[in-house]
Wavefront OBJ file of the C-alpha trace (Angstrom):
o trace
v 104.132 -10.997 -9.312
v 104.441 -8.792 -6.300
v 101.170 -8.132 -4.449
v 100.425 -4.419 -3.820
v 100.007 -3.196 -0.244
v 98.606 -0.011 0.946
v 99.084 1.687 4.396
v 97.522 4.919 5.526
v 98.452 7.085 8.552
v 100.398 9.975 9.956
v 104.157 10.229 9.815
v 105.475 12.565 12.534
v 108.638 14.201 13.814
v 109.663 12.358 17.024
v 111.947 14.538 19.213
v 113.719 12.184 21.666
v 115.674 13.293 24.673
v 119.385 12.165 24.461
v 121.202 10.089 27.061
v 118.065 9.257 29.022
v 117.503 12.943 30.013
v 114.139 14.222 31.055
v 112.534 16.962 28.898
v 113.153 19.538 31.683
v 116.901 18.738 31.586
v 117.698 18.734 27.988
v 118.695 21.605 25.647
v 118.548 19.457 22.459
v 116.522 16.682 20.999
v 117.335 13.886 18.462
v 114.982 14.084 15.457
v 113.393 10.857 14.149
v 110.620 10.679 11.549
v 108.135 7.713 12.061
v 104.522 6.715 12.470
v 102.888 3.293 12.882
v 101.775 2.695 9.291
v 104.936 4.423 7.937
v 106.954 1.736 9.813
v 104.793 -1.077 8.510
v 105.236 0.371 4.951
v 109.126 0.735 5.257
v 109.499 -2.681 6.887
v 107.541 -4.449 4.195
v 109.512 -2.526 1.442
v 112.744 -3.647 2.940
v 111.411 -7.347 2.762
v 111.022 -6.662 -1.014
v 107.229 -5.903 -1.147
v 105.482 -3.369 -3.250
v 104.115 -0.798 -0.783
v 102.338 2.499 -1.215
v 101.980 4.822 1.765
v 98.977 7.364 2.012
v 99.207 10.438 4.006
v 99.227 14.149 3.851
v 102.371 16.212 4.324
v 102.932 19.990 4.661
v 104.722 21.812 1.907
v 107.762 22.707 3.888
v 111.213 21.305 4.856
v 109.781 18.816 7.395
v 107.350 17.516 4.842
v 110.037 17.171 2.251
v 112.209 15.272 4.713
v 109.452 12.794 5.502
v 108.725 12.392 1.819
v 112.374 11.668 0.898
v 113.008 9.401 3.771
v 110.099 7.196 2.769
v 111.388 7.207 -0.902
v 114.772 6.229 0.353
v 113.212 3.121 1.794
v 111.587 2.162 -1.527
v 108.024 3.187 -0.607
v 105.740 4.484 -3.328
v 104.770 8.025 -2.360
v 102.577 8.715 -5.445
v 99.345 9.098 -3.285
v 100.728 11.426 -0.637
v 98.765 14.588 -0.536
v 100.510 17.910 0.062
v 99.356 20.953 1.960
v 98.138 21.790 5.295
v 99.796 23.809 8.157
v 102.345 21.603 9.934
v 103.850 18.265 10.664
v 102.761 16.597 13.961
v 105.290 16.391 16.682
v 105.897 13.634 19.331
v 108.215 14.615 22.188
v 109.648 11.449 23.551
v 111.184 11.037 26.920
v 113.319 7.875 26.944
v 112.661 5.622 29.915
v 115.265 3.552 31.947
v 115.144 1.126 34.694
v 111.864 1.540 36.680
v 111.151 5.055 34.968
v 108.870 4.395 31.887
v 109.143 6.394 28.705
v 106.795 9.312 28.308
v 105.105 10.820 25.299
v 103.890 14.336 24.866
v 101.910 14.992 21.589
v 101.857 18.215 19.730
v 99.808 17.087 16.610
v 96.668 19.190 16.662
v 95.972 20.826 13.259
v 98.667 18.798 11.560
v 98.403 18.325 7.784
v 97.030 14.880 8.207
v 94.759 15.679 11.136
v 93.045 18.239 8.894
v 93.052 16.220 5.620
v 89.782 15.834 3.942
v 88.099 13.175 1.735
v 88.851 15.380 -1.301
v 92.673 14.854 -0.748
v 92.358 11.157 -1.827
v 90.833 9.123 -4.537
v 90.453 5.841 -2.616
v 88.861 3.967 -5.527
v 91.973 4.835 -7.600
v 94.281 3.927 -4.682
v 92.753 0.559 -4.012
v 92.186 -0.483 -7.679
v 94.434 -3.412 -8.320
v 95.626 -3.538 -4.664
v 95.747 -6.655 -2.534
v 96.204 -5.554 1.102
v 95.331 -2.438 3.164
v 96.741 -1.819 6.704
v 95.763 0.851 9.151
v 95.946 1.331 12.869
v 93.664 2.682 15.537
v 95.972 5.669 15.980
v 94.706 7.027 12.597
v 91.028 7.450 13.427
v 91.985 8.718 16.966
v 93.840 11.844 15.584
v 90.636 13.835 14.647
v 87.143 13.662 13.411
v 88.373 14.092 9.795
v 90.772 11.208 10.088
v 88.009 9.060 11.398
v 86.012 9.938 8.190
v 89.082 9.157 6.092
v 89.609 5.838 7.773
v 86.018 4.770 7.365
v 86.091 5.737 3.632
v 89.255 3.989 3.120
v 88.247 0.765 4.740
v 84.910 0.719 2.711
v 86.859 1.387 -0.554
v 89.153 -1.399 0.190
v 86.372 -3.814 0.669
v 84.613 -2.654 -2.526
v 87.841 -3.683 -4.314
v 88.121 -6.968 -2.534
v 91.235 -5.983 -0.694
v 92.398 -7.731 2.524
v 92.173 -5.428 5.488
v 94.400 -5.546 8.505
v 94.025 -3.337 11.618
v 96.436 -2.859 14.477
v 94.036 -1.644 17.282
v 96.787 0.396 18.883
v 94.863 2.298 21.607
v 96.209 5.676 22.446
v 94.592 7.138 25.602
v 96.066 10.536 25.011
v 94.168 10.735 21.684
v 90.813 9.454 22.515
v 88.604 8.113 25.231
v 87.662 4.406 25.551
v 84.056 5.170 24.684
v 85.189 7.003 21.379
v 87.536 4.159 20.527
v 84.997 1.376 21.056
v 82.204 3.343 19.154
v 84.396 3.752 16.138
v 86.470 0.517 16.101
v 83.496 -1.602 16.538
v 81.766 0.080 13.562
v 84.620 -0.906 11.133
v 85.724 -4.282 12.672
v 83.361 -6.282 10.386
v 85.490 -5.219 7.560
v 88.778 -6.346 9.131
v 90.315 -9.719 8.017
v 93.335 -9.536 10.257
v 93.193 -8.014 13.776
v 96.308 -7.078 15.707
v 96.439 -5.855 19.290
v 97.690 -6.331 22.786
v 95.674 -6.783 26.102
v 95.208 -3.036 26.481
v 94.042 -2.598 22.914
v 91.499 -5.434 23.102
v 90.032 -3.956 26.281
v 89.944 -0.430 25.391
v 88.960 -0.740 21.621
v 86.593 -3.855 21.744
v 85.750 -4.213 25.413
v 87.453 -7.582 25.697
v 89.820 -8.334 28.617
v 91.951 -11.398 28.908
v 91.378 -13.428 32.165
v 94.467 -13.767 34.431
v 96.379 -10.927 32.825
v 98.011 -8.028 34.793
v 100.291 -6.062 32.368
v 101.582 -3.975 35.333
v 102.866 -7.154 36.984
v 104.138 -8.594 33.775
v 101.665 -11.397 34.136
v 100.325 -12.630 30.761
v 97.712 -15.267 30.476
v 98.015 -17.141 27.077
v 94.841 -18.972 27.770
v 93.126 -15.544 28.321
v 94.354 -14.289 25.025
v 93.206 -17.373 23.263
v 89.636 -16.790 24.469
v 89.703 -13.170 23.261
v 91.113 -14.189 19.847
v 88.258 -16.632 19.473
v 85.775 -13.920 20.492
v 87.214 -11.469 17.939
v 86.907 -14.118 15.076
v 83.363 -15.138 16.160
v 82.088 -11.615 16.638
v 83.691 -9.836 13.597
v 84.578 -12.597 11.190
v 88.253 -11.938 11.312
v 90.373 -14.715 9.722
v 93.595 -14.084 11.674
v 94.359 -12.498 14.960
v 97.769 -11.659 16.447
v 99.368 -9.913 19.380
v 102.706 -9.170 20.957
v 103.323 -10.479 24.572
v 105.629 -7.972 26.277
v 106.903 -8.618 29.742
v 108.246 -5.324 31.127
v 110.845 -6.324 33.695
v 111.888 -2.666 33.581
v 112.045 0.180 30.986
v 115.490 -1.239 30.055
v 114.765 -4.980 29.835
v 111.821 -6.740 28.350
v 110.689 -10.246 27.555
v 109.111 -10.665 24.140
v 107.135 -13.107 22.136
v 104.173 -13.071 19.865
v 100.914 -15.118 19.455
v 98.972 -15.677 16.094
v 95.619 -17.466 15.546
v 94.010 -18.564 12.254
v 90.621 -19.631 13.522
v 91.833 -23.172 14.027
v 95.187 -23.156 15.777
v 97.379 -20.894 17.998
v 101.052 -20.498 17.492
v 103.429 -18.678 19.821
v 106.876 -17.625 18.797
v 109.994 -18.400 20.737
v 110.684 -16.074 23.699
v 113.340 -13.292 23.573
v 114.897 -11.515 26.600
v 115.923 -8.074 25.187
v 118.055 -5.164 26.416
v 116.177 -2.170 24.843
v 117.827 0.264 22.604
v 114.530 1.749 21.270
v 111.175 0.041 21.743
v 109.446 2.444 19.387
v 108.004 0.823 16.418
v 108.194 -2.688 17.764
v 104.436 -3.311 17.474
v 104.348 -1.929 13.909
v 107.247 -4.170 13.119
v 105.309 -7.157 14.288
v 102.367 -6.200 12.174
v 104.615 -5.995 9.064
v 106.135 -9.300 9.863
v 102.688 -10.931 10.348
v 101.518 -9.353 7.077
v 104.509 -10.681 5.225
v 104.052 -14.158 6.606
v 100.358 -14.231 5.603
v 100.936 -12.751 2.161
v 103.500 -15.527 1.554
v 101.124 -18.106 2.832
v 103.664 -19.460 5.422
v 102.515 -22.080 7.944
v 101.074 -20.294 11.003
v 104.136 -21.266 13.199
v 106.429 -19.626 10.659
v 104.354 -16.593 10.547
v 104.658 -16.240 14.317
v 108.438 -16.860 14.285
v 109.106 -14.330 11.402
v 106.849 -11.703 12.935
v 108.358 -12.258 16.410
v 111.956 -12.024 15.006
v 111.157 -8.890 13.094
v 109.753 -7.114 16.079
v 112.309 -8.332 18.511
v 115.066 -6.994 16.217
v 113.413 -3.568 16.214
v 114.088 -3.289 19.936
v 117.700 -3.188 19.056
v 117.513 -0.469 16.403
v 117.567 3.149 17.275
v 114.934 5.231 15.328
v 111.526 4.742 13.905
v 112.129 2.540 10.961
v 113.022 -1.204 11.427
v 116.335 -1.177 9.446
v 116.816 -4.823 9.023
v 116.916 -7.021 5.989
v 114.714 -9.958 5.122
v 117.800 -12.214 5.535
v 118.537 -10.980 9.076
v 114.927 -11.588 10.142
v 114.953 -15.121 8.620
v 118.313 -15.899 10.377
v 116.854 -14.896 13.705
v 113.448 -16.567 13.103
v 115.410 -19.849 12.241
v 117.113 -19.800 15.629
v 120.372 -17.789 15.487
v 120.093 -15.384 18.358
v 123.800 -15.702 19.329
v 124.654 -12.022 18.444
v 128.044 -13.344 17.138
v 129.978 -11.047 14.719
v 129.104 -11.579 11.149
v 132.182 -11.731 9.052
l 1 2 3 4 5 6 7 8 9 10 11 12 13 14 15 16 17 18 19 20 21 22 23 24 25 26 27 28 29 30 31 32 33 34 35 36 37 38 39 40 41 42 43 44 45 46 47 48 49 50 51 52 53 54 55 56 57 58 59 60 61 62 63 64 65 66 67 68 69 70 71 72 73 74 75 76 77 78 79 80 81 82 83 84 85 86 87 88 89 90 91 92 93 94 95 96 97 98 99 100 101 102 103 104 105 106 107 108 109 110 111 112 113 114 115 116 117 118 119 120 121 122 123 124 125 126 127 128 129 130 131 132 133 134 135 136 137 138 139 140 141 142 143 144 145 146 147 148 149 150 151 152 153 154 155 156 157 158 159 160 161 162 163 164 165 166 167 168 169 170 171 172 173 174 175 176 177 178 179 180 181 182 183 184 185 186 187 188 189 190 191 192 193 194 195 196 197 198 199 200 201 202 203 204 205 206 207 208 209 210 211 212 213 214 215 216 217 218 219 220 221 222 223 224 225 226 227 228 229 230 231 232 233 234 235 236 237 238 239 240 241 242 243 244 245 246 247 248 249 250 251 252 253 254 255 256 257 258 259 260 261 262 263 264 265 266 267 268 269 270 271 272 273 274 275 276 277 278 279 280 281 282 283 284 285 286 287 288 289 290 291 292 293 294 295 296 297 298 299 300 301 302 303 304 305 306 307 308 309 310 311 312 313 314 315 316 317 318 319 320 321 322 323 324 325 326 327 328 329 330 331 332 333 334 335 336 337 338 339 340 341
């Protein structure tokens, strides 16, 4: 019997500049619909899981497009509220070489940002559910989404649902002080914590020793200390993070690290020429959730999650359009890129 997974967050319109143009150069944008928890939902659905996505969409053509794109990926949309003023927009300037990607948000007063507790019956949503996933982006959007997140997490625990959180700090949405105040207040409900070095620092005030993300210097021992602190402080059962080495905006090194309170497991390392790095962190979260749901050994969890997220770097657009078989193939060691006939 399939377990029931719930994710909640905002799906947005991402407008990307074509051909590495800057915003001031372009007369057109490529339209992509995505959002952290939506990527997790669609990824898990593509792996064969039963996933429900919770959000609020405006009653217009953009809202309809989001709704049907989620349905097309096999996601249950029965708890999506409708109404509000608009869909949030993310203007994305693609980076190349030493020029990093840049994001400009236009998401104030979006349908989800203005959603209220009355839009969702969380006890109904979580009744019979097994897993709830959210990210730190969701409470960062507005005071109303902070209230929604807190209510959802508390309802999930009332129904004995496993809770996972991708800390996912966004400095353009809230301050470090706001992030730490809220995230620390809900972390005792979190069973599985996901985040990189910036997330741990900005959301929980924990910084790995010997790490300099700007110099692509990652200290595995520093991360291990933080993982142990997170488990000891908040009672989390599992912690995971991605390990990105940014050689440039075009080429990255990639691996992941997972911890179960007893052992640490790091995936194999990938050198990746980027097509679209957007959604790679959410793809890791989906991979880790899948591995834990299926009670895989921790090293296999790390390899599966690492492979899923590495593949996302090669997929243009928001959703990780790969199959379970493709992820397993890479996780089991086939990174040749040879033609599949």
